Biopython code that builds the backbone (N, CA, C, O; Angstrom):
import numpy as np
from Bio.PDB.StructureBuilder import StructureBuilder

atoms = [
    (1, "UNK", "N", (-46.032, -130.947, 226.658)),
    (1, "UNK", "CA", (-47.306, -131.333, 227.232)),
    (1, "UNK", "C", (-48.362, -130.312, 226.810)),
    (1, "UNK", "O", (-48.118, -129.106, 226.824)),
    (2, "UNK", "N", (-49.517, -130.806, 226.443)),
    (2, "UNK", "CA", (-50.603, -129.968, 225.983)),
    (2, "UNK", "C", (-51.398, -129.425, 227.158)),
    (2, "UNK", "O", (-51.702, -130.154, 228.102)),
    (3, "UNK", "N", (-51.737, -128.128, 227.096)),
    (3, "UNK", "CA", (-52.586, -127.527, 228.136)),
    (3, "UNK", "C", (-54.041, -127.761, 227.792)),
    (3, "UNK", "O", (-54.424, -127.748, 226.622)),
    (4, "UNK", "N", (-54.839, -127.971, 228.802)),
    (4, "UNK", "CA", (-56.278, -128.147, 228.576)),
    (4, "UNK", "C", (-56.880, -126.834, 228.115)),
    (4, "UNK", "O", (-56.534, -125.764, 228.616)),
    (5, "UNK", "N", (-57.770, -126.929, 227.170)),
    (5, "UNK", "CA", (-58.462, -125.758, 226.651)),
    (5, "UNK", "C", (-59.738, -125.565, 227.464)),
    (5, "UNK", "O", (-60.808, -126.032, 227.073)),
    (6, "UNK", "N", (-59.620, -124.882, 228.583)),
    (6, "UNK", "CA", (-60.777, -124.673, 229.455)),
    (6, "UNK", "C", (-61.510, -123.419, 228.999)),
    (6, "UNK", "O", (-60.907, -122.364, 228.804)),
    (7, "UNK", "N", (-62.795, -123.552, 228.836)),
    (7, "UNK", "CA", (-63.600, -122.422, 228.393)),
    (7, "UNK", "C", (-64.671, -122.113, 229.427)),
    (7, "UNK", "O", (-65.255, -123.009, 230.036)),
    (8, "UNK", "N", (-64.905, -120.849, 229.605)),
    (8, "UNK", "CA", (-65.939, -120.413, 230.540)),
    (8, "UNK", "C", (-67.109, -119.773, 229.806)),
    (8, "UNK", "O", (-68.054, -119.311, 230.446)),
    (9, "UNK", "N", (-67.066, -119.735, 228.484)),
    (9, "UNK", "CA", (-68.105, -119.120, 227.672)),
    (9, "UNK", "C", (-69.379, -119.955, 227.816)),
    (9, "UNK", "O", (-69.396, -121.139, 227.478)),
    (10, "UNK", "N", (-70.429, -119.335, 228.314)),
    (10, "UNK", "CA", (-71.662, -120.080, 228.588)),
    (10, "UNK", "C", (-72.920, -119.374, 228.094)),
    (10, "UNK", "O", (-74.015, -119.670, 228.571)),
    (11, "UNK", "N", (-72.787, -118.456, 227.157)),
    (11, "UNK", "CA", (-73.967, -117.721, 226.687)),
    (11, "UNK", "C", (-75.015, -118.648, 226.081)),
    (11, "UNK", "O", (-76.198, -118.308, 226.055)),
    (12, "UNK", "N", (-74.597, -119.806, 225.596)),
    (12, "UNK", "CA", (-75.531, -120.773, 225.030)),
    (12, "UNK", "C", (-76.568, -121.225, 226.058)),
    (12, "UNK", "O", (-77.665, -121.644, 225.690)),
    (13, "UNK", "N", (-76.223, -121.143, 227.344)),
    (13, "UNK", "CA", (-77.129, -121.611, 228.396)),
    (13, "UNK", "C", (-78.458, -120.855, 228.410)),
    (13, "UNK", "O", (-79.470, -121.381, 228.874)),
    (14, "UNK", "N", (-78.453, -119.636, 227.908)),
    (14, "UNK", "CA", (-79.682, -118.840, 227.871)),
    (14, "UNK", "C", (-80.763, -119.480, 227.009)),
    (14, "UNK", "O", (-81.941, -119.147, 227.148)),
    (15, "UNK", "N", (-80.380, -120.391, 226.123)),
    (15, "UNK", "CA", (-81.313, -121.012, 225.181)),
    (15, "UNK", "C", (-81.588, -122.473, 225.502)),
    (15, "UNK", "O", (-82.228, -123.172, 224.717)),
    (16, "UNK", "N", (-81.110, -122.937, 226.647)),
    (16, "UNK", "CA", (-81.209, -124.359, 226.975)),
    (16, "UNK", "C", (-82.600, -124.750, 227.473)),
    (16, "UNK", "O", (-83.303, -123.957, 228.098)),
    (17, "UNK", "N", (-82.974, -125.987, 227.179)),
    (17, "UNK", "CA", (-84.238, -126.538, 227.670)),
    (17, "UNK", "C", (-84.246, -126.639, 229.192)),
    (17, "UNK", "O", (-85.308, -126.612, 229.815)),
    (18, "UNK", "N", (-83.071, -126.756, 229.783)),
    (18, "UNK", "CA", (-82.993, -126.980, 231.228)),
    (18, "UNK", "C", (-83.009, -125.685, 232.034)),
    (18, "UNK", "O", (-82.995, -125.717, 233.265)),
    (19, "UNK", "N", (-83.038, -124.566, 231.356)),
    (19, "UNK", "CA", (-83.072, -123.290, 232.054)),
    (19, "UNK", "C", (-84.285, -123.258, 232.984)),
    (19, "UNK", "O", (-85.423, -123.389, 232.533)),
    (20, "UNK", "N", (-84.040, -123.088, 234.257)),
    (20, "UNK", "CA", (-85.122, -123.047, 235.239)),
    (20, "UNK", "C", (-85.512, -124.394, 235.814)),
    (20, "UNK", "O", (-86.329, -124.461, 236.733)),
    (21, "UNK", "N", (-84.939, -125.473, 235.287)),
    (21, "UNK", "CA", (-85.230, -126.813, 235.805)),
    (21, "UNK", "C", (-84.310, -127.060, 236.998)),
    (21, "UNK", "O", (-83.157, -126.629, 236.996)),
    (22, "UNK", "N", (-84.811, -127.743, 238.001)),
    (22, "UNK", "CA", (-84.017, -128.053, 239.193)),
    (22, "UNK", "C", (-82.746, -128.798, 238.792)),
    (22, "UNK", "O", (-82.812, -129.864, 238.181)),
    (23, "UNK", "N", (-81.600, -128.239, 239.135)),
    (23, "UNK", "CA", (-80.298, -128.809, 238.756)),
    (23, "UNK", "C", (-80.099, -130.216, 239.312)),
    (23, "UNK", "O", (-79.346, -131.002, 238.737)),
    (24, "UNK", "N", (-80.762, -130.547, 240.417)),
    (24, "UNK", "CA", (-80.621, -131.893, 240.994)),
    (24, "UNK", "C", (-81.022, -132.978, 240.000)),
    (24, "UNK", "O", (-80.518, -134.099, 240.072)),
    (25, "UNK", "N", (-81.922, -132.656, 239.075)),
    (25, "UNK", "CA", (-82.342, -133.618, 238.066)),
    (25, "UNK", "C", (-81.157, -134.070, 237.226)),
    (25, "UNK", "O", (-81.110, -135.218, 236.785)),
    (26, "UNK", "N", (-80.196, -133.174, 237.001)),
    (26, "UNK", "CA", (-79.064, -133.456, 236.133)),
    (26, "UNK", "C", (-77.857, -134.021, 236.881)),
    (26, "UNK", "O", (-76.833, -134.336, 236.275)),
    (27, "UNK", "N", (-77.988, -134.146, 238.192)),
    (27, "UNK", "CA", (-76.929, -134.704, 239.023)),
    (27, "UNK", "C", (-77.529, -135.766, 239.944)),
    (27, "UNK", "O", (-77.536, -135.611, 241.165)),
    (28, "UNK", "N", (-78.033, -136.853, 239.338)),
    (28, "UNK", "CA", (-78.688, -137.891, 240.140)),
    (28, "UNK", "C", (-77.681, -138.642, 241.009)),
    (28, "UNK", "O", (-76.484, -138.675, 240.723)),
    (29, "UNK", "N", (-78.194, -139.234, 242.062)),
    (29, "UNK", "CA", (-77.361, -140.083, 242.920)),
    (29, "UNK", "C", (-76.857, -141.261, 242.095)),
    (29, "UNK", "O", (-77.487, -141.673, 241.121)),
    (30, "UNK", "N", (-75.721, -141.789, 242.498)),
    (30, "UNK", "CA", (-75.140, -142.933, 241.795)),
    (30, "UNK", "C", (-76.160, -144.065, 241.699)),
    (30, "UNK", "O", (-76.758, -144.467, 242.697)),
    (31, "UNK", "N", (-76.348, -144.568, 240.485)),
    (31, "UNK", "CA", (-77.280, -145.664, 240.250)),
    (31, "UNK", "C", (-78.705, -145.231, 239.967)),
    (31, "UNK", "O", (-79.527, -146.047, 239.551)),
    (32, "UNK", "N", (-79.013, -143.951, 240.187)),
    (32, "UNK", "CA", (-80.371, -143.444, 239.929)),
    (32, "UNK", "C", (-80.562, -143.233, 238.419)),
    (32, "UNK", "O", (-79.592, -143.120, 237.671)),
    (33, "UNK", "N", (-81.779, -143.185, 238.005)),
    (33, "UNK", "CA", (-82.105, -143.023, 236.589)),
    (33, "UNK", "C", (-81.704, -141.645, 236.065)),
    (33, "UNK", "O", (-81.821, -140.635, 236.759)),
    (34, "UNK", "N", (-81.231, -141.635, 234.831)),
    (34, "UNK", "CA", (-80.889, -140.384, 234.147)),
    (34, "UNK", "C", (-81.902, -140.076, 233.039)),
    (34, "UNK", "O", (-81.760, -139.107, 232.293)),
    (35, "UNK", "N", (-82.914, -140.919, 232.958)),
    (35, "UNK", "CA", (-83.884, -140.823, 231.863)),
    (35, "UNK", "C", (-84.583, -139.460, 231.793)),
    (35, "UNK", "O", (-84.693, -138.877, 230.714)),
    (36, "UNK", "N", (-85.049, -138.956, 232.922)),
    (36, "UNK", "CA", (-85.768, -137.676, 232.925)),
    (36, "UNK", "C", (-84.861, -136.531, 232.480)),
    (36, "UNK", "O", (-85.285, -135.675, 231.704)),
    (37, "UNK", "N", (-83.627, -136.508, 232.960)),
    (37, "UNK", "CA", (-82.696, -135.446, 232.568)),
    (37, "UNK", "C", (-82.419, -135.520, 231.070)),
    (37, "UNK", "O", (-82.396, -134.498, 230.384)),
    (38, "UNK", "N", (-82.212, -136.721, 230.573)),
    (38, "UNK", "CA", (-81.923, -136.890, 229.141)),
    (38, "UNK", "C", (-83.123, -136.475, 228.291)),
    (38, "UNK", "O", (-82.952, -135.970, 227.182)),
    (39, "UNK", "N", (-84.326, -136.683, 228.803)),
    (39, "UNK", "CA", (-85.527, -136.255, 228.078)),
    (39, "UNK", "C", (-85.581, -134.743, 227.955)),
    (39, "UNK", "O", (-86.007, -134.223, 226.924)),
    (40, "UNK", "N", (-85.156, -134.029, 228.989)),
    (40, "UNK", "CA", (-85.111, -132.561, 228.929)),
    (40, "UNK", "C", (-84.149, -132.133, 227.818)),
    (40, "UNK", "O", (-84.398, -131.152, 227.116)),
    (41, "UNK", "N", (-83.060, -132.868, 227.667)),
    (41, "UNK", "CA", (-82.034, -132.523, 226.674)),
    (41, "UNK", "C", (-82.470, -132.816, 225.233)),
    (41, "UNK", "O", (-81.979, -132.189, 224.294)),
    (42, "UNK", "N", (-83.382, -133.755, 225.065)),
    (42, "UNK", "CA", (-83.812, -134.111, 223.715)),
    (42, "UNK", "C", (-84.391, -132.896, 223.008)),
    (42, "UNK", "O", (-85.255, -132.210, 223.554)),
    (43, "UNK", "N", (-83.933, -132.637, 221.834)),
    (43, "UNK", "CA", (-84.457, -131.537, 221.031)),
    (43, "UNK", "C", (-83.976, -130.168, 221.467)),
    (43, "UNK", "O", (-84.398, -129.160, 220.901)),
    (44, "UNK", "N", (-83.107, -130.108, 222.455)),
    (44, "UNK", "CA", (-82.591, -128.813, 222.915)),
    (44, "UNK", "C", (-81.687, -128.235, 221.828)),
    (44, "UNK", "O", (-80.823, -128.929, 221.293)),
    (45, "UNK", "N", (-81.892, -126.975, 221.512)),
    (45, "UNK", "CA", (-81.135, -126.348, 220.421)),
    (45, "UNK", "C", (-79.663, -126.143, 220.759)),
    (45, "UNK", "O", (-78.850, -125.931, 219.860)),
    (46, "UNK", "N", (-79.312, -126.202, 222.026)),
    (46, "UNK", "CA", (-77.907, -126.011, 222.420)),
    (46, "UNK", "C", (-77.310, -127.283, 223.024)),
    (46, "UNK", "O", (-76.299, -127.229, 223.724)),
    (47, "UNK", "N", (-77.935, -128.416, 222.751)),
    (47, "UNK", "CA", (-77.467, -129.684, 223.316)),
    (47, "UNK", "C", (-76.003, -129.945, 222.976)),
    (47, "UNK", "O", (-75.229, -130.344, 223.847)),
    (48, "UNK", "N", (-75.617, -129.727, 221.731)),
    (48, "UNK", "CA", (-74.230, -129.985, 221.332)),
    (48, "UNK", "C", (-73.261, -128.993, 221.968)),
    (48, "UNK", "O", (-72.133, -129.358, 222.299)),
    (49, "UNK", "N", (-73.690, -127.740, 222.143)),
    (49, "UNK", "CA", (-72.851, -126.758, 222.837)),
    (49, "UNK", "C", (-72.622, -127.190, 224.281)),
    (49, "UNK", "O", (-71.512, -127.093, 224.802)),
    (50, "UNK", "N", (-73.674, -127.663, 224.910)),
    (50, "UNK", "CA", (-73.612, -128.129, 226.295)),
    (50, "UNK", "C", (-72.679, -129.328, 226.403)),
    (50, "UNK", "O", (-71.830, -129.388, 227.294)),
    (51, "UNK", "N", (-72.840, -130.276, 225.497)),
    (51, "UNK", "CA", (-71.989, -131.463, 225.499)),
    (51, "UNK", "C", (-70.530, -131.076, 225.290)),
    (51, "UNK", "O", (-69.651, -131.565, 225.998)),
    (52, "UNK", "N", (-70.272, -130.213, 224.335)),
    (52, "UNK", "CA", (-68.896, -129.801, 224.049)),
    (52, "UNK", "C", (-68.289, -129.065, 225.243)),
    (52, "UNK", "O", (-67.113, -129.253, 225.556)),
    (53, "UNK", "N", (-69.079, -128.237, 225.902)),
    (53, "UNK", "CA", (-68.610, -127.542, 227.104)),
    (53, "UNK", "C", (-68.158, -128.559, 228.151)),
    (53, "UNK", "O", (-67.091, -128.414, 228.748)),
    (54, "UNK", "N", (-68.974, -129.583, 228.367)),
    (54, "UNK", "CA", (-68.647, -130.609, 229.349)),
    (54, "UNK", "C", (-67.398, -131.387, 228.951)),
    (54, "UNK", "O", (-66.572, -131.711, 229.803)),
    (55, "UNK", "N", (-67.257, -131.685, 227.677)),
    (55, "UNK", "CA", (-66.089, -132.428, 227.206)),
    (55, "UNK", "C", (-64.816, -131.610, 227.338)),
    (55, "UNK", "O", (-63.806, -132.100, 227.843)),
    (56, "UNK", "N", (-64.862, -130.371, 226.886)),
    (56, "UNK", "CA", (-63.685, -129.499, 226.920)),
    (56, "UNK", "C", (-63.249, -129.218, 228.356)),
    (56, "UNK", "O", (-62.055, -129.127, 228.643)),
    (57, "UNK", "N", (-64.214, -129.082, 229.247)),
    (57, "UNK", "CA", (-63.915, -128.736, 230.633)),
    (57, "UNK", "C", (-63.836, -129.958, 231.551)),
    (57, "UNK", "O", (-63.760, -129.821, 232.772)),
    (58, "UNK", "N", (-63.855, -131.143, 230.957)),
    (58, "UNK", "CA", (-63.729, -132.405, 231.708)),
    (58, "UNK", "C", (-64.715, -132.513, 232.865)),
    (58, "UNK", "O", (-64.352, -132.919, 233.970)),
    (59, "UNK", "N", (-65.975, -132.142, 232.596)),
    (59, "UNK", "CA", (-67.017, -132.301, 233.618)),
    (59, "UNK", "C", (-67.159, -133.787, 233.923)),
    (59, "UNK", "O", (-67.427, -134.583, 233.023)),
    (60, "UNK", "N", (-66.985, -134.154, 235.150)),
    (60, "UNK", "CA", (-67.016, -135.562, 235.522)),
    (60, "UNK", "C", (-68.355, -136.000, 236.110)),
    (60, "UNK", "O", (-68.588, -137.196, 236.288)),
    (61, "UNK", "N", (-69.213, -135.073, 236.405)),
    (61, "UNK", "CA", (-70.484, -135.421, 237.043)),
    (61, "UNK", "C", (-71.650, -134.826, 236.281)),
    (61, "UNK", "O", (-71.528, -133.782, 235.641)),
    (62, "UNK", "N", (-72.781, -135.504, 236.361)),
    (62, "UNK", "CA", (-74.012, -134.971, 235.814)),
    (62, "UNK", "C", (-74.277, -135.312, 234.367)),
    (62, "UNK", "O", (-73.459, -135.916, 233.673)),
    (63, "UNK", "N", (-75.454, -134.899, 233.945)),
    (63, "UNK", "CA", (-75.888, -135.064, 232.558)),
    (63, "UNK", "C", (-75.630, -133.736, 231.852)),
    (63, "UNK", "O", (-76.128, -132.693, 232.275)),
    (64, "UNK", "N", (-74.868, -133.781, 230.800)),
    (64, "UNK", "CA", (-74.535, -132.604, 229.992)),
    (64, "UNK", "C", (-74.781, -132.973, 228.540)),
    (64, "UNK", "O", (-74.276, -133.989, 228.062)),
    (65, "UNK", "N", (-75.546, -132.165, 227.840)),
    (65, "UNK", "CA", (-75.811, -132.447, 226.428)),
    (65, "UNK", "C", (-76.490, -133.783, 226.214)),
    (65, "UNK", "O", (-76.346, -134.402, 225.160)),
    (66, "UNK", "N", (-77.225, -134.222, 227.210)),
    (66, "UNK", "CA", (-77.954, -135.481, 227.092)),
    (66, "UNK", "C", (-77.103, -136.717, 227.318)),
    (66, "UNK", "O", (-77.537, -137.831, 227.026)),
    (67, "UNK", "N", (-75.892, -136.531, 227.837)),
    (67, "UNK", "CA", (-75.010, -137.683, 228.039)),
    (67, "UNK", "C", (-74.501, -137.764, 229.477)),
    (67, "UNK", "O", (-74.251, -136.753, 230.135)),
    (68, "UNK", "N", (-74.361, -138.992, 229.929)),
    (68, "UNK", "CA", (-73.856, -139.263, 231.277)),
    (68, "UNK", "C", (-72.333, -139.179, 231.299)),
    (68, "UNK", "O", (-71.687, -139.035, 230.260)),
    (69, "UNK", "N", (-71.781, -139.271, 232.489)),
    (69, "UNK", "CA", (-70.325, -139.270, 232.649)),
    (69, "UNK", "C", (-69.685, -140.393, 231.843)),
    (69, "UNK", "O", (-68.675, -140.182, 231.172)),
    (70, "UNK", "N", (-70.265, -141.573, 231.907)),
    (70, "UNK", "CA", (-69.724, -142.734, 231.189)),
    (70, "UNK", "C", (-69.743, -142.494, 229.682)),
    (70, "UNK", "O", (-68.772, -142.807, 228.992)),
    (71, "UNK", "N", (-70.827, -141.947, 229.174)),
    (71, "UNK", "CA", (-70.925, -141.687, 227.734)),
    (71, "UNK", "C", (-69.907, -140.631, 227.299)),
    (71, "UNK", "O", (-69.305, -140.744, 226.231)),
    (72, "UNK", "N", (-69.721, -139.614, 228.125)),
    (72, "UNK", "CA", (-68.732, -138.574, 227.794)),
    (72, "UNK", "C", (-67.311, -139.124, 227.856)),
    (72, "UNK", "O", (-66.462, -138.735, 227.055)),
    (73, "UNK", "N", (-67.048, -140.020, 228.795)),
    (73, "UNK", "CA", (-65.726, -140.648, 228.901)),
    (73, "UNK", "C", (-65.399, -141.397, 227.607)),
    (73, "UNK", "O", (-64.271, -141.353, 227.115)),
    (74, "UNK", "N", (-66.399, -142.080, 227.074)),
    (74, "UNK", "CA", (-66.223, -142.810, 225.812)),
    (74, "UNK", "C", (-65.835, -141.855, 224.684)),
    (74, "UNK", "O", (-64.939, -142.149, 223.893)),
    (75, "UNK", "N", (-66.509, -140.723, 224.619)),
    (75, "UNK", "CA", (-66.205, -139.726, 223.580)),
    (75, "UNK", "C", (-64.795, -139.189, 223.766)),
    (75, "UNK", "O", (-64.053, -139.064, 222.792)),
    (76, "UNK", "N", (-64.409, -138.868, 225.001)),
    (76, "UNK", "CA", (-63.052, -138.354, 225.252)),
    (76, "UNK", "C", (-61.996, -139.374, 224.857)),
    (76, "UNK", "O", (-60.975, -139.015, 224.270)),
    (77, "UNK", "N", (-62.236, -140.657, 225.178)),
    (77, "UNK", "CA", (-61.284, -141.711, 224.790)),
    (77, "UNK", "C", (-61.168, -141.795, 223.277)),
    (77, "UNK", "O", (-60.067, -141.894, 222.736)),
    (78, "UNK", "N", (-62.321, -141.755, 222.590)),
    (78, "UNK", "CA", (-62.298, -141.845, 221.129)),
    (78, "UNK", "C", (-61.574, -140.652, 220.522)),
    (78, "UNK", "O", (-60.811, -140.815, 219.571)),
    (79, "UNK", "N", (-61.800, -139.464, 221.052)),
    (79, "UNK", "CA", (-61.110, -138.274, 220.553)),
    (79, "UNK", "C", (-59.603, -138.383, 220.769)),
    (79, "UNK", "O", (-58.821, -137.981, 219.908)),
    (80, "UNK", "N", (-59.194, -138.927, 221.914)),
    (80, "UNK", "CA", (-57.764, -139.100, 222.188)),
    (80, "UNK", "C", (-57.151, -140.078, 221.184)),
    (80, "UNK", "O", (-56.052, -139.847, 220.680)),
    (81, "UNK", "N", (-57.862, -141.166, 220.899)),
    (81, "UNK", "CA", (-57.376, -142.125, 219.904)),
    (81, "UNK", "C", (-57.289, -141.479, 218.523)),
    (81, "UNK", "O", (-56.323, -141.694, 217.791)),
    (82, "UNK", "N", (-58.294, -140.694, 218.176)),
    (82, "UNK", "CA", (-58.293, -140.005, 216.879)),
    (82, "UNK", "C", (-57.101, -139.056, 216.771)),
    (82, "UNK", "O", (-56.452, -138.988, 215.727)),
    (83, "UNK", "N", (-56.813, -138.324, 217.852)),
    (83, "UNK", "CA", (-55.664, -137.407, 217.859)),
    (83, "UNK", "C", (-54.361, -138.180, 217.670)),
    (83, "UNK", "O", (-53.475, -137.746, 216.933)),
    (84, "UNK", "N", (-54.251, -139.323, 218.337)),
    (84, "UNK", "CA", (-53.050, -140.136, 218.199)),
    (84, "UNK", "C", (-52.867, -140.613, 216.764)),
    (84, "UNK", "O", (-51.751, -140.621, 216.246)),
    (85, "UNK", "N", (-53.957, -141.006, 216.127)),
    (85, "UNK", "CA", (-53.884, -141.450, 214.738)),
    (85, "UNK", "C", (-53.440, -140.316, 213.825)),
    (85, "UNK", "O", (-52.601, -140.515, 212.947)),
    (86, "UNK", "N", (-53.999, -139.130, 214.030)),
    (86, "UNK", "CA", (-53.631, -137.975, 213.217)),
    (86, "UNK", "C", (-52.160, -137.645, 213.418)),
    (86, "UNK", "O", (-51.435, -137.402, 212.453)),
    (87, "UNK", "N", (-51.718, -137.636, 214.678)),
    (87, "UNK", "CA", (-50.321, -137.318, 214.969)),
    (87, "UNK", "C", (-49.388, -138.363, 214.354)),
    (87, "UNK", "O", (-48.335, -138.016, 213.819)),
    (88, "UNK", "N", (-49.770, -139.630, 214.428)),
    (88, "UNK", "CA", (-48.949, -140.690, 213.841)),
    (88, "UNK", "C", (-48.887, -140.536, 212.327)),
    (88, "UNK", "O", (-47.839, -140.750, 211.717)),
    (89, "UNK", "N", (-49.998, -140.168, 211.729)),
    (89, "UNK", "CA", (-50.048, -139.959, 210.289)),
    (89, "UNK", "C", (-49.181, -138.765, 209.882)),
    (89, "UNK", "O", (-48.473, -138.816, 208.876)),
    (90, "UNK", "N", (-49.244, -137.693, 210.676)),
    (90, "UNK", "CA", (-48.433, -136.508, 210.389)),
    (90, "UNK", "C", (-46.947, -136.814, 210.513)),
    (90, "UNK", "O", (-46.138, -136.270, 209.763)),
    (91, "UNK", "N", (-46.584, -137.678, 211.452)),
    (91, "UNK", "CA", (-45.177, -138.055, 211.641)),
    (91, "UNK", "C", (-44.640, -138.850, 210.461)),
    (91, "UNK", "O", (-43.447, -138.793, 210.163)),
    (92, "UNK", "N", (-45.520, -139.597, 209.784)),
    (92, "UNK", "CA", (-45.070, -140.418, 208.652)),
    (92, "UNK", "C", (-45.184, -139.686, 207.327)),
    (92, "UNK", "O", (-44.674, -140.161, 206.313)),
    (93, "UNK", "N", (-45.843, -138.540, 207.320)),
    (93, "UNK", "CA", (-46.028, -137.793, 206.059)),
    (93, "UNK", "C", (-44.821, -136.949, 205.713)),
    (93, "UNK", "O", (-44.819, -136.265, 204.690)),
]
sb = StructureBuilder()
sb.init_structure("model")
sb.init_model(0)
sb.init_chain("A")
sb.init_seg("    ")
for serial, (resi, resn, name, xyz) in enumerate(atoms, 1):
    if name == "N":
        sb.init_residue(resn, " ", resi, " ")
    sb.init_atom(name, np.array(xyz, "f"), 0.0, 1.0, " ", f" {name:<3s}", serial, name[0])
structure = sb.get_structure()
């Protein structure tokens, strides 16, 4: 069984567009708009670092790297499928 690669490295946060923005914006109530939070993320120089942090650490709530929980779930599913394909290919090689 594979262990989760949990990372606590967050120095990238010092360069984020959301630094100093009310965190509630990034954790809207269920069904509320995420548009404003995603706008803050647009053009952020550490957006991909933020997204990767959320993916690696299985963040289930909030907007991270400009993506909602549902969008991140899609990425995690696709990555799992990609890993399975690679492993299947390695088994046949």
